[in-house]
Structures are given as structure tokens and as C-alpha cells.
N, C-alpha and C positions, 0 to 999 in steps of 0.2 A: 268192585271188580279189580282184580290184580292185573296191572299193566306191566309191571316190572318186578323181577326177583333179584335181590342182592344176596349173595351167599359168601359166607366164610369158607375157608378151606380146611384147616386142621380140625379134625373131629367132626367135620360137617360133610364135606365131599370126600375127604381123604383121611386116612388114619393118622393119628398123632405119632404113632410109632414109626411110620415111614419117614416123617420129618426128623424126629429126634434120634432114631436109630440108624438111619441111612444118610440123609442129607447133612445133618449137623456134623457127624464124624467125618464125612467126606470133605466138607469145607474146612474143618479144623485141621485135619492132617495136611491139606494142601495149601493152607493159607500162607505159611512162610515162603514157600517157593513161588506162589502166585505173586505176592507182593514184591519179591526180589526181582522177578522177571517182567513185571508189568508196571512198576512204580513210575516209569517215565511217561505213561499214558495220562493225558489230562484228566480223563474221567476217574481213573484210579487215584491220581493225586488229589482230586477234589474230595473223594470220599475218605481218604486217609486224613486229610486236613480236617474234615467235618467230624471224624471220630475223635481226633485229638481235641478239637474245640469243645465237643460235647462232654469230654472227660475233664475239661479244664486244664489241659496240658499246654503250657505256654511254649515249651520246646521239648520235643521228644524224638528219640532215635527211631529208625524204622523198626528195630527189634522191639522197642518198648510199645510201639503202636500195635505190632503183631501180637504181642503178649496181651495187650488190652483187649483186642478183638477176640482172641481165643478165650479169655476170661468171660467176655460177654456171651460167647457161644455157650459156655458151661452154665451160665446164669440164665440162659434163654432170654437175654435182654432184647427188648423190642426197640432196638436202635436203628434208625433209618440208614446210617452209613454202613453198619454191619450187614443189614439185609441186602443193600445194594451190592456189596462186595461178595457176599455169599452167592447171590444170583449169578454173578460172573463166573465164579468157580463151578457152580452147578451146571452151567451151560456146557463146560468141558465134559463133565460126567455124562450128561445126556447124549452129547454128540459122540462120545466114545462108546456108548452102550453099556456103561457101568451099572445102570439101573433104569427102570421105567417107573413112572409115578403111579402110586396106588390111588385108585378111586374105588369107593364102595360099589358092590355089584349092581345096584339098581340106579346109580347116579346118572350114568350116561343116557340110559333110555328115558329117564324122567326129564332130563334137560332137553332131550330131543322132543319129547311130548309137549313141554311148555313152549319151546320155540315154535312148534307147529301151531300152537294156539295164539301165535303172534305176541307172546309175552317176551319182553326184552330181558336178557340175562346179564347180570353184572357180578363182579367179584370184589370183595373188600377183605384184604388180608394184611397181616403185618409184614409178610414177605413182599419184596419189591415187585412192581408190576412186571418187569422182565422175567423174574423168577416165577410169578404166577403163570405167565404165558408159556414158559418152558414146561411147567408141570402139566398143564392141560394139553400142550402139543405132544408131549411124550408120555401120555398116560397109558395104562394097561388096556384101556378101552379104545385106543387110537387117538387121533388128533381131534380134540374137542373144541379147539379155539374158534372154529367158525360159528359155534353156537353163541358166543358171547359178544355183547355189544360194547362193553367197556370194563375197565379194571381200575381199582383204587387201592393205594397203599397208604402208609402212615405219613406220606408227604401231604396228604389232604387233612391229616389230623389223627390223633390217637383213637383207637377203636372203642375206648370206654368214655369218650367225650361226646356230648350231645351235638356240639357244633360241627363235628366231623360229618355227621349224618345230615345235618342241614346243608352243608356244602355239597354233599353227594346228591341230595334231592335237587339242588339248584342245577347241577350238571345234567342229571337225568331228565329234568323238566317235567316231573310228575308230582302231583300232590302226594303227601306221605301216606294217605289212606289207600293209595293205589300201588304202593310199593311194599313187598314182603321181604323182610330180612331174616335169613336163616343162620343160626349160630349155635354152638354148643356151650357158649359162655353167657350166663345170665346177665352179667354186668354190661356186656356189649348190647344185648337185647334191651336192657333198661334204657341205655342211651339212645338207641334207635327209636324206641317207643316214645321217649320224651320229645324226640324230633318230629313225631307224628307218623312214623312208619308202623305198619303191621309187623308182627314178629312171630316166630316159631322157634322153640327150643328143640335141638336135636339131642336126644339121650340115647346114643347108640349102645347096644349091649356090649359089655355086661352092665353098663350104667342103666339106671331106671329113672323114669320121670318122678321128680319130687312131688310129694303129696300137696305141698303148698306152693307149687310153681306159679309165678306171676305171668307166665306166657303159655300159650298153647304148646304142648309138648308131644313129640312123636319119636318113634325109634328109628325111622328111616324116611327117605324121600317118598316112598310109596304111600305113606300115611298122610302126606301133605295134600290138602285140598286148596285149589285156587279159584274155584267157581263161586 
């Protein structure tokens, strides 16, 4: 029996294009001004320092760190400092109404259905926890945050590492066999499965389920069974 569902975001609940074509460019364009006007804030200082440390920069100017972060955006680098700073910038965009977060058409209702069945819902994404909350709070389907019990980002570990999912299970407090992880990335599902979780691969059109898939594969949330 499934007691908890852990879901990825990009390619799973929301389109990859929304993140890559809307959120990434928005953060990249505004990053220099954001750093210039917020670098005196302790939380921003912390993440700028962490970015420099992760890049092995012993001393770097503000402009060099901004250039580093913009390069990481171009590379889609799954760096926790970058994700934290992006989340702060995206908050301004959501608040100003520059965009609303995409979710696939069936996602909101299926999340509500699972919640009504007393299934706890969690998110695990490379985006920071604040950014995850912003996305679901400002979704095209309305505020979905009341549906979720908790959120996890790469501060708990990388998404392709088995230990990350073991840590998540410890927080959730459920045996792995009672937790279903949803993702469009097979390597993430492999790690979750090795930690004992049940898994389902999302292959949203135009993608199709691989003939040799190692995980149950579905085209959308409506095809997921939890009974």
C-alpha cells in the first residue's frame, strides 16, 4: 500500500520548457542587478561564498562570481548555491506577475485525489525548497502548496545518489515499499529503487516509454495506480 508519494518537478509535474525557457532566462538576466543590490544580505552572502567555494575560487570579485553563476545556468548545473539564488530572483518574478508556473493539466486533480486518500505528498527537486514552494503556490492551477507535506532539495543529497533517498525515507518515516517516487529520469528512479522505494517513470508525450524500461512507465499522472 502506498502511504506517501515523492515527486520530481521538471518533466514530471511541470514542463521542462517552463523551467528552461522562462525561469532560467529570467534569473540569468536579472542576476547581476540582484547580486549588486542584495549582496549585503547575509543569506545572499552565504550562497555567493558557497558558489565560490564549490568552484574552487580562493578569491573572486562580485563580477566573477556573477559570471560563474550565469555559466552554471547555461550549463544547467545542479549546484545548490545557484538554485538558492535563482529561487530568490524567481520570487520577484512571481510576485510581480511576470509568469505563472506550468503544471500538466491532470496534475492538480490527481494530487488532490491522492491527498483525499490520506496519501502524504512530497517533492524532491534540484531546485531549492523555497523555489519549489513558489512554483506550486503560483501554479496555473492555483495554490497547490496545501497539498504537500514536505519538500526536499539537493541539500539532502544529489538526486542520483541512493543515500539521498535513504535520508528522505528517514524524514518521511515510512518503509520504502510504502513510498512511490515519480520522475522522468531513469537514473533518479534507479537510486530511489536501490533505497527501497517503489518507482514510476513519466514519459510525457512526445516521449514514449522505453521497451526495456526498468521501472513501470506511464504517460501522465492519470495512468498511475496507488491501490
